[in-house]
C-alpha positions in Angstrom: 32.7 -59.5 -70.3 35.6 -60.9 -72.4 33.3 -63.6 -73.9 30.7 -60.9 -74.9 33.3 -58.8 -76.5 34.8 -61.7 -78.4 31.3 -62.7 -79.5 30.7 -59.1 -80.9 27.8 -58.5 -78.5 29.5 -55.7 -76.6 32.3 -53.2 -77.5 35.5 -53.2 -75.5 35.0 -49.5 -74.6 31.9 -50.4 -72.7 34.0 -51.6 -69.8 36.5 -50.1 -67.3 38.7 -52.2 -65.1 40.7 -51.0 -62.0 43.5 -52.7 -60.3 43.5 -52.9 -56.5 40.8 -53.3 -54.0 39.1 -51.7 -51.1 37.7 -53.9 -48.4 35.1 -52.8 -45.9 33.6 -54.5 -42.9 29.8 -54.8 -43.0 28.3 -51.3 -42.8 31.7 -49.6 -42.8 31.2 -47.9 -46.2 27.8 -46.6 -45.3 29.2 -45.1 -42.1 32.1 -43.5 -44.0 29.6 -42.0 -46.6 27.5 -40.6 -43.7 30.6 -39.2 -42.1 31.5 -37.4 -45.4 34.6 -39.5 -46.2 33.1 -40.4 -49.6 30.9 -38.6 -52.1 28.3 -40.3 -54.2 27.2 -38.9 -57.6 25.1 -39.9 -60.5 26.9 -39.3 -63.8 26.8 -40.1 -67.5 28.1 -43.3 -69.0 30.6 -41.3 -71.1 32.1 -39.8 -68.0 32.3 -43.1 -66.1 34.0 -44.8 -69.1 36.2 -41.9 -69.9 39.9 -42.7 -70.6 41.6 -41.5 -67.4 45.2 -42.2 -68.0 47.3 -39.0 -68.4 44.3 -36.7 -68.2 45.2 -33.0 -67.5 42.8 -33.2 -64.5 42.3 -36.5 -62.6 38.8 -37.9 -63.1 37.9 -37.7 -59.5 38.7 -34.0 -59.4 36.7 -33.4 -62.7 33.7 -35.1 -61.1 33.8 -32.9 -58.1 34.1 -29.8 -60.2 31.1 -30.8 -62.2 29.1 -31.4 -59.0 29.8 -27.7 -58.1 29.0 -26.0 -54.9 31.0 -27.2 -51.8 32.6 -29.9 -53.9 34.6 -27.3 -55.9 36.5 -26.4 -52.7 37.4 -30.1 -52.1 38.5 -30.5 -55.7 40.7 -27.5 -55.5 42.5 -28.6 -52.4 46.1 -30.0 -52.6 46.7 -33.6 -51.8 49.8 -35.6 -51.1 51.2 -37.0 -54.4 48.9 -34.5 -56.3 50.7 -33.5 -59.6 47.8 -31.2 -60.7 47.3 -29.0 -57.7 48.5 -25.4 -57.7 47.2 -24.8 -61.3 
């Protein structure tokens, strides 16, 4: 990616990098998705690449609110370390 940006073939804002890692055993993620531990969603490039530092609403919560239906209740729940809940 860095080479393509330096060569002018791609813009730096076409990428998003995260620090940290999640590691699953083979099949574990699929089982967790089926169990309802994770939600999958299709979304626009602009939403995925949105600057997410110091947003008034965390990106994960915004995604759930946009998904609507039962996901709104999940988004509105309070979570440990949650600075936004209770709005």
